[in-house]
C-alpha positions in Angstrom: 128.7 121.1 -13.5 130.1 123.9 -15.4 133.0 124.3 -13.0 133.6 120.9 -13.1 133.9 120.7 -16.9 136.1 123.7 -16.8 138.4 122.1 -14.3 138.5 118.9 -16.1 139.3 120.8 -19.5 142.2 122.9 -17.6 143.5 119.8 -16.3 143.6 117.9 -19.3 145.0 121.2 -21.2 147.7 121.6 -18.4 148.8 117.9 -18.6 149.2 118.3 -22.3 150.6 121.8 -22.1 153.2 121.0 -19.5 154.4 117.9 -21.4 155.0 120.2 -24.5 156.4 123.1 -22.3 158.9 120.4 -20.5 160.0 119.6 -23.8 160.6 123.0 -25.0 162.5 123.8 -22.0 164.8 121.1 -22.2 165.4 122.0 -26.2 165.8 125.9 -24.8 168.1 125.0 -22.0 170.2 123.0 -24.6 170.3 125.7 -27.3 171.2 128.4 -24.6 174.1 126.4 -23.3 175.0 125.8 -27.0 175.2 129.5 -27.5 177.1 129.9 -24.4 179.7 127.2 -25.4 180.0 128.9 -28.9 181.6 131.9 -27.0 183.6 130.5 -24.5 187.3 130.5 -25.7 188.0 126.7 -24.2 184.7 125.2 -24.7 185.7 121.4 -25.2 185.8 120.4 -21.6 182.6 122.5 -20.7 180.9 120.7 -23.7 182.2 117.2 -22.2 181.1 118.0 -18.9 177.5 118.8 -20.0 177.4 115.9 -22.3 176.8 118.2 -25.5 177.3 117.2 -29.2 179.9 119.1 -31.3 178.8 122.5 -32.8 177.8 121.1 -36.1 175.9 118.3 -34.8 174.0 120.6 -32.2 172.9 122.9 -35.3 171.9 120.0 -37.4 169.8 118.7 -34.5 168.2 122.0 -34.1 167.2 122.3 -37.8 165.7 118.5 -37.5 163.5 119.7 -34.5 162.2 122.6 -36.5 161.5 120.3 -39.5 159.7 117.8 -37.1 157.5 120.6 -35.7 156.6 121.6 -39.0 155.6 118.0 -40.2 153.6 117.3 -36.9 151.5 120.5 -37.4 151.0 119.3 -41.2 150.0 115.9 -40.1 147.8 117.3 -37.6 145.6 119.1 -40.0 145.9 116.2 -42.6 144.0 113.9 -40.3 141.5 116.6 -38.9 138.3 117.3 -40.6 136.3 120.4 -41.5 133.0 120.4 -42.9 129.2 120.8 -42.7 125.7 120.8 -44.6 123.5 123.5 -45.9 120.1 123.0 -45.6 116.6 124.3 -46.9 113.2 123.7 -45.5 109.8 124.8 -46.5 106.8 123.8 -44.8 103.1 124.5 -45.2 100.6 123.3 -42.4 96.9 123.9 -41.9 94.9 122.8 -39.0 91.1 122.5 -38.9 89.2 125.0 -36.7 86.8 123.0 -34.3 84.0 125.6 -34.7 83.9 126.8 -38.2 85.3 123.3 -39.4 87.6 125.2 -42.0 91.2 124.8 -42.3 93.5 127.5 -41.3 97.3 128.4 -41.6 99.0 126.8 -38.8 102.7 127.0 -40.1 104.0 128.7 -43.4 107.6 128.8 -43.3 110.9 128.9 -45.3 114.1 128.5 -43.3 117.9 128.0 -44.5 120.4 126.3 -42.3 124.3 126.2 -42.2 126.2 124.0 -39.9 130.1 123.9 -39.4 131.8 121.1 -37.7 135.6 120.6 -36.9 137.1 117.4 -35.5 140.6 117.6 -34.5 143.3 114.7 -35.1 144.1 112.8 -32.2 146.7 114.0 -29.9 148.9 111.2 -28.6 146.4 108.9 -30.1 143.8 109.5 -27.4 142.4 113.1 -27.3 140.6 114.9 -29.8 138.6 118.1 -29.9 135.2 118.6 -31.6 133.5 121.7 -32.5 130.1 122.7 -34.1 128.0 125.6 -35.0 124.9 126.6 -37.2 123.1 129.6 -38.2 119.6 129.9 -39.4 117.9 132.5 -41.6 114.4 132.4 -41.9 112.8 134.7 -44.8 109.5 133.7 -44.2 107.5 132.6 -41.1 103.7 133.2 -40.6 101.0 131.1 -38.9 99.7 130.5 -35.2 102.0 128.0 -34.3 105.3 129.4 -32.5 108.2 128.2 -32.0 107.9 126.4 -35.3 111.0 124.1 -34.1 112.9 124.6 -37.6 114.3 128.1 -36.5 115.2 129.9 -33.3 112.5 130.8 -30.8 112.3 134.5 -30.3 113.4 133.5 -26.6 116.8 132.0 -26.0 115.5 129.9 -23.0 112.8 127.5 -22.8 111.6 128.7 -19.6 111.2 132.3 -20.9 109.0 131.0 -23.9 105.8 132.9 -24.8 104.9 131.3 -28.0 104.6 134.3 -30.1 107.5 134.3 -32.7 110.6 132.9 -34.5 113.7 134.3 -35.5 117.3 133.7 -37.2 120.6 133.9 -35.5 123.5 131.5 -34.6 124.2 129.0 -31.8 126.7 126.0 -31.0 125.6 122.4 -30.9 128.7 120.6 -29.5 132.0 121.6 -27.9 133.7 118.7 -26.5 136.9 116.5 -25.7 136.7 113.1 -27.1 138.9 110.5 -25.2 139.5 106.9 -26.5 141.8 104.4 -25.2 142.7 101.7 -28.2 139.3 99.9 -29.1 138.4 99.3 -25.2 137.3 102.5 -23.9 136.0 106.0 -25.0 134.7 109.2 -23.3 133.1 112.5 -24.3 132.9 115.5 -22.0 131.5 119.0 -22.7 128.5 120.0 -24.9 127.6 116.8 -26.5 125.2 114.3 -28.1 124.6 110.9 -26.7 126.3 108.3 -28.7 126.0 105.4 -26.6 123.6 102.8 -25.6 121.8 104.9 -22.9 118.3 106.4 -22.9 119.3 110.1 -23.4 118.5 111.2 -26.8 118.1 114.7 -28.5 115.4 116.5 -30.3 116.0 117.5 -34.0 115.4 120.4 -36.3 117.7 119.9 -39.0 120.4 119.6 -36.2 120.3 117.7 -32.8 120.0 119.2 -29.4 122.6 119.5 -27.0 123.5 118.2 -23.4 125.9 119.6 -21.2 127.4 116.5 -19.4 130.0 113.6 -19.8 129.4 110.1 -21.4 131.8 107.1 -21.0 131.6 103.6 -22.9 133.4 100.5 -23.9 133.1 98.0 -26.5 134.6 94.5 -25.8 134.9 92.0 -28.5 134.6 88.4 -27.5 135.1 86.8 -30.7 132.4 84.2 -32.0 130.6 84.9 -28.8 129.7 88.2 -29.7 130.3 92.1 -28.9 129.3 93.9 -26.0 128.7 97.6 -25.9 128.4 99.4 -22.7 127.9 103.2 -21.9 126.9 105.6 -19.0 125.9 109.3 -19.4 125.4 111.9 -16.7 124.0 115.5 -17.4 122.6 118.7 -15.8 121.6 121.0 -18.7 120.0 120.7 -22.2 119.0 122.8 -25.2 116.8 121.9 -28.2 117.9 123.2 -31.6 115.7 125.9 -31.4 116.8 127.4 -28.3 120.4 129.3 -27.8 120.7 128.7 -24.1 121.5 125.6 -22.1 118.7 125.3 -19.6 118.4 123.5 -16.2 115.8 120.6 -15.8 112.6 120.7 -13.9 109.9 118.3 -12.9 107.1 120.0 -14.8 108.2 123.5 -15.5 110.3 126.2 -14.2 108.0 126.9 -11.5 108.3 123.4 -10.1 111.0 121.7 -8.2 114.4 121.5 -10.1 116.1 118.4 -11.4 119.7 118.7 -10.8 120.7 116.0 -13.2 119.7 113.1 -15.4 121.8 109.8 -15.8 121.5 106.5 -17.6 123.5 103.1 -18.2 122.8 101.1 -21.3 124.1 97.7 -22.7 123.9 96.1 -26.0 125.1 92.5 -27.1 125.5 91.4 -30.5 125.8 87.5 -30.6 127.0 87.8 -34.0 124.1 85.3 -35.3 121.7 88.2 -36.1 120.4 88.4 -32.7 120.9 91.5 -30.6 120.0 92.2 -27.1 119.7 95.8 -25.5 118.8 97.0 -21.9 118.9 100.4 -20.4 118.0 102.2 -17.1 117.7 105.8 -16.6 116.8 108.4 -13.7 116.0 111.9 -13.2 117.0 113.1 -9.8 114.1 112.3 -7.4 111.4 112.3 -10.0 111.0 109.3 -12.8 112.8 106.1 -13.4 113.2 104.9 -17.0 113.3 101.4 -18.5 114.2 99.8 -22.0 114.6 96.6 -23.3 115.0 95.3 -27.1 115.3 92.4 -28.9 116.2 92.5 -32.5 116.6 89.6 -34.9 117.0 88.9 -38.7 116.5 86.0 -40.8 116.8 85.4 -44.6 113.3 84.7 -46.0 113.3 84.0 -49.8 116.9 85.4 -50.3 115.9 88.6 -48.6 116.5 89.6 -44.9 113.5 90.1 -42.7 114.5 92.3 -39.7 112.2 92.0 -36.5 112.4 93.6 -33.1 110.2 93.9 -29.8 110.8 96.9 -27.7 109.7 98.0 -24.3 109.9 101.6 -23.0 109.0 102.0 -19.2 108.6 104.8 -17.0 107.6 105.3 -13.2 107.4 107.8 -10.7 110.1 107.5 -8.0 108.7 107.4 -4.2 109.7 110.9 -3.2 108.9 112.4 -6.6 105.7 114.8 -5.4 103.4 115.4 -8.2 102.8 112.0 -10.0 103.1 111.7 -13.6 101.9 108.2 -13.8 100.0 105.7 -11.4 102.2 103.0 -11.4 104.2 101.6 -14.3 103.5 103.4 -17.5 104.7 101.8 -21.1 105.1 101.6 -24.5 105.7 98.3 -26.3 106.2 97.9 -29.8 107.0 95.3 -32.4 108.5 96.0 -35.9 109.3 93.9 -39.2 111.3 95.2 -42.1 111.3 93.5 -45.3 113.0 94.5 -48.7 112.1 92.5 -51.8 114.4 93.8 -54.6 113.4 97.6 -55.1 110.3 97.3 -52.6 110.5 98.0 -49.2 108.0 96.9 -46.6 107.6 98.2 -42.9 105.0 96.8 -40.4 104.9 98.1 -36.9 102.5 98.1 -34.0 102.4 99.8 -30.7 100.5 99.6 -27.3 100.4 102.0 -24.7 99.5 102.2 -20.8 99.8 105.5 -19.3 97.3 105.9 -16.2 97.6 109.2 -14.5 97.0 112.7 -14.8 99.3 113.4 -17.6 97.4 110.9 -20.0 100.2 109.7 -22.5 103.4 108.1 -22.2 106.6 109.9 -22.8 109.9 108.2 -23.3 111.9 111.4 -21.6 112.7 111.9 -18.0 111.1 115.3 -17.6 107.8 116.2 -18.6 107.6 119.7 -19.7 107.6 120.4 -23.6 111.4 120.3 -24.9 113.1 120.2 -21.6 114.9 116.9 -22.6 114.3 114.0 -24.8 114.4 110.1 -24.4 115.4 107.2 -26.5 112.5 105.8 -29.1 113.5 103.6 -31.9 110.1 103.6 -33.4 109.3 106.7 -35.7 106.4 107.1 -38.2 106.5 110.9 -39.3 102.6 110.8 -39.2 102.3 114.0 -36.9 100.6 112.4 -34.3 102.8 110.6 -31.5 99.9 107.9 -31.1 100.9 107.3 -27.3 97.6 108.3 -25.5 96.5 106.4 -22.4 95.6 102.9 -23.7 95.9 103.5 -27.2 96.8 100.7 -29.8 98.3 101.7 -33.1 99.6 100.3 -36.3 102.0 101.4 -39.1 102.4 100.0 -42.6 104.6 101.4 -45.3 105.4 100.5 -48.8 108.6 102.2 -50.9 109.9 101.5 -54.4 113.0 102.4 -55.9 112.6 104.0 -59.1 116.2 102.6 -60.7 114.3 99.5 -61.4 112.3 101.1 -64.1 115.1 102.8 -65.5 119.0 103.4 -65.1 118.5 107.1 -65.3 116.4 107.2 -62.4 118.8 105.9 -59.8 118.5 107.6 -56.3 114.6 108.2 -56.9 112.6 106.7 -54.1 108.8 107.0 -53.5 106.8 105.7 -50.6 103.4 105.7 -48.9 102.3 104.8 -45.6 99.3 104.6 -43.3 99.1 105.0 -39.5 95.9 104.2 -37.4 95.6 104.3 -33.6 92.4 103.5 -31.7 91.0 103.1 -27.8 93.0 106.5 -27.0 91.4 107.4 -23.4 92.0 110.7 -21.7 94.0 111.5 -18.6 92.7 109.6 -15.7 92.1 112.8 -13.6 88.6 112.5 -12.6 87.6 115.7 -14.3 87.3 114.3 -17.6 84.7 112.0 -19.1 86.4 108.5 -18.6 83.9 106.7 -21.0 85.3 108.6 -24.2 87.8 107.1 -26.7 89.3 108.7 -29.6 90.6 107.0 -33.0 93.3 109.0 -34.9 94.7 108.1 -38.4 97.4 109.4 -40.8 98.2 109.1 -44.6 101.6 109.9 -45.9 103.4 110.4 -49.0 107.1 110.7 -49.3 109.0 111.5 -52.6 113.1 111.7 -52.4 116.3 112.0 -54.6 119.6 111.2 -53.6 122.9 112.5 -55.9 125.2 109.5 -56.0 127.7 111.0 -57.9 129.6 114.1 -59.0 130.2 117.5 -57.2 126.7 117.4 -55.6 127.0 113.6 -54.3 125.4 113.3 -50.9 122.7 115.9 -51.8 119.1 114.9 -50.8 115.8 116.0 -51.9 112.6 115.3 -50.0 109.2 115.8 -50.1 106.8 114.6 -47.4 102.8 115.2 -47.2 100.7 114.1 -44.4 96.9 114.1 -44.1 95.8 113.5 -40.5 92.5 113.4 -38.8 90.6 112.1 -35.8 87.2 111.9 -34.3 88.0 114.2 -31.5 85.3 117.2 -30.7 87.8 118.9 -28.3 89.8 121.9 -29.2 93.5 120.9 -29.8 95.5 119.9 -26.7 92.2 119.7 -24.5 89.3 117.5 -23.1 92.0 115.3 -21.2 93.9 114.5 -24.5 97.3 117.0 -23.8 98.7 115.4 -26.7 96.2 115.2 -29.4 95.3 118.1 -31.9 92.8 118.6 -34.7 92.8 118.0 -38.2 95.8 118.8 -40.3 97.5 119.1 -43.7 101.0 119.1 -43.6 103.5 119.6 -46.7 107.3 119.7 -46.1 110.1 120.2 -48.7 113.7 119.6 -47.6 117.2 119.9 -49.2 120.5 118.9 -47.9 123.6 119.7 -49.1 126.9 118.3 -47.5 130.3 119.7 -48.0 133.9 119.2 -47.0 136.6 121.7 -46.6 139.2 119.8 -45.0 138.9 115.9 -45.3 141.5 113.7 -43.3 144.2 112.0 -45.2 145.7 108.6 -44.4 
């Protein structure tokens, strides 16, 4: 894939460069002939034979060319963007020891991030270059859990992980060629983040993970009938933001069979009447098939918009996949409701999982190993657990309040509380585990945030998130057939983000 990417980059550059060189050659040739004619005693006939303008006009044209070049360069940078974000992250998480029943430090961490992004102006109104990198400084990292996922792992590669330490450093997260043709066709090739309708997604720390691949898409507007968005993506490598090396894909880990590529096709149809339909399909080579469908609808209820959705995520082994992750079709179904009433926001969501098989829980990604890739999931509760164990049902409720309703000087302040509860969680269907057991788990969350709306610090966001999580499991973390359930936790996270711009496009 890297050779293919390199060849495509070289081809695009060659086309652009050859066009520029050809223009420069013509100008150079013309200037050379002009110089020769100046030194020619009887140059009038020669000039006429070459169809060249008089000397004074030639000199003016040369000056105009120089001025045009200077203007083009200035306009190019005027339409380019350069900026980034500074991040602060502080986390204190403690987890219960099953034997002593005491909470012990799991993560104590302070991290600073800095990212810088560049997006060039479009060349010939079709091609643009995007570059992005970031640095991490971690002055404090203690506890028993590494990598903490908010700094770099000590090891650059996922497949060399020894789970023992974090570190700072630098890495990239995007380097791509962006192509567009009017409003109908777009494409990205290089190191990128999916932006279309497919099932491929990224992990996040403060920043997203990175795929090596190509993504193409289209948007077709049919007027009153609706808008169709479609995209396709192909990839052969990935890295989460806490690793610095792009890794190959494997079925279960580096010692299992390699998966040479992942690909996915997705569609979205906005009917322009508050009804949106989505569907997608994805595959990992000779391993898993993934399915997705979503129906979203919005109605006006008592002068406030009520947003609703039904979502289905499915996964199934291909016939030649060897080790089976699931027995038959595994799935996660979800329904969501979102209803604002003035300054109050209400969310109510529920999920149900079926995941028979040795893995014992549902994953939306196309490879099973930790941090090896990621898949799309539009339901997120920030409640520590994924609530995705075999046969588990779960509900989530949140209420938020914008404090500006109390006083104008509290504009930008928001407080929220939420609760998640899951039940009937069964272990892996591997017969070595007790199949009669069931686990419930619950989580209570408190959120407080402040967003700066004006002035030099406009866009700066302060966030505090606290979670208290517990379940009735007597197993050690990740054990007893529950490979994605851990012991009770208390988790406090403080985040500050400060965006900045060094170069802003001007119209």
